N, C-alpha and C positions, 0 to 999 in steps of 0.2 A: 405413517408419519415420516415426512421427509427429513425433519431435523434429527430425529433419532437415527435414521439411516445414515445421515452424514456423520454424526458422532461415532457410530459404530464403524463406519468405513475409515474414518480418520484414526480411530484407536487401533484398528486392525493393521493399518498401514504405518502406524507409529508416528502419525503426523502431529498429534497433540503433545507428544513428549519431546519432539525435536523439530523446531521450526526452521532449522538451518541444516545445510549439508556440507560435508567436505571441509577442507582446510584451505587457507589462503594467506597471503602476506598481510592483508589489511585486517586489523583487529581493533575492537573497541572494548573498553571496560564497562561492565554493567554492575551497578551497585545492587546487592541483595538486601532484603528486608533486615537482616541481622547486622548490616554494616560492612560485611565482607564484600569483596568484588570478584567477579569472574570475567574472563576475557571471552568476547564473542567474536568469532571470525566473520568478516564481511565477505562471504564467498559467492554471492549471487553473480550470475553472468547473464548477458543479454541474449535473448532468444527471439529470432525474427520469423520463426516458422508459423506464427499466427497472423502475420501482417495482412492487413486488408479486412480482417473481421470487424464487424460493427460493435460499437459500444453497447453493452446490454441495456435493454429497456427496463431499467430498475429505478424506483423512486426511493431516495434516501430521506432520512429525517435527522433533525438535530435535537439536542436536549430541550429546546424551547418549542418543538413541534413544527418548525418550518420544514418544508420539503424541497427536494431538488430532483428533477427528472433528468437523469443522465443522458437519455437519448435526445433531449431537446437542446443540449449544449452545442454551441456553434463556435467553439474555440479549442485550441490545443489543450489537452488535459493530461496530466500525469496523475493517474489514479492508483492510490496505495491502499491495499487491504491489510489490516493489522489487527491485533488484539492486545489487551492490557496484560494478558498472561504469557505472551510470546516474547521471550527475552531479546531475540534479534530485532523484533519489531520495535521494542522500547529503545534499543540502541539507535535505530534508524531515525526515530522521531526528531531529535534535535538537528540531525543532518538534513532531513527533509524540510524542517522549519527554515534553516539557512538558505536552502535551495529555493524555497518558495519566495523568500525575500529578494534573492538575487534575480529571479526570473519573472518577478511581478510585471504584468503587462505583456509578457511573451507567452508564458505557459501557466495555466491554472493548476496548482497542486491541490489535489483533493485526497485527504486521508479519511478512510472509512473504517470504522471499528466493526469487527465481526463478533464482538462480545455479545453473548446471549442475554446478559443482564443490562445491556444498553447504558442509558444515562446513569444508572446506579453506580457503575464503575468508570464510565468515560469522564463524567464531570470531575470526580476526585482526582483522576489521573491528570487531567489538564490543570486543575487547580494546584497540584503539587509541582508542576513544571512550568518553565517559561517558554511557551511555544506560541507566540503571538501571531505567527503567520500561517498556522494550520487550522483548518476548519474542524468542527467536531461532528462530522457526519457519522451516522450509524446505520447498520444493516442487521438488525437483531434477528430477522428471519433467515439470514444467510442467503438471500436471493442472489447476491453477486457470486458467492462461492458456488452455488448451483449452476450459475451461468458459465462458470469456468470449469465445469466438469464435476462438481459435487465434492471435491476433496482438495481444494486448492491449498497448497502449502503456504503458510504465512511466514514472513511477509511476501506479498505478491504485488508488484508494481507494473502498471501498463501505461505506455505512452500512446495517446490517441491524437490524431490530427484534427484540424478544425471541421472536417467532415464526419467526425466520429468513427474513423477507421483506425484500427490498431497499426502502430508502427513497429513496436517491439515490446517485450515484457522481460522483467527480471523476477526470477523465483529465488527467494532467499534474501538475506541482508546484503546491502550494497553500499559502497562508500559514496554517498551522494555529495560529499564535500569535495570530491576530487574534480580536477579540471576535466578529466576524461568524461565524468558523468554529465557535467554541464554541456560539454561539446556534443555528446550523444543526444541529449534532449533537444538542444537547439538545432543540430543538424537534422534530426529526425523530423522536426516540425518544419524546418526550412525546405528539406527535400520534398516533403509532401506538398508544400505550397508551390514550389517551383515546377512540380510535375503537372500542375493544373493547366 
């Protein structure tokens, strides 16, 4: 069973208990269920070591049953893997929502839930938040996580060019509201276009 193997590997590596690593100057507050808040460090950094790798041939679904074939996309894509139980992921969602609105027409922002319970948890998550620019794609079988080595730390965000080739990735929470983030996304897709 590959799902059980993934969960065991993640638990062994401590990935399910801490979705983020290290410390940084950028932080966001995250509200807990009991009304208290905690500060989440936005410590993700860009990694270009996987540049050129193809977007995984994975089909996503949404809560209504619509599907999306990632390998068929012919546009720049910022692909974000997240889960409702991952505090840094939750902190990133409003930042990604703003980024999606700002970059509409230039880069497609795709958020993909890796929650095993799928729509059961994804739908209430979106209903409780104002995230009008983010799609509700799901990957309940964790096919994307397996494509990225079977134990991807969440959040994981990857920029792909219009040819479906990786430009860079960010492991961990990132400040998507920063001017630097927008520049990195736009420069990454522009550089890939100019190289043709």
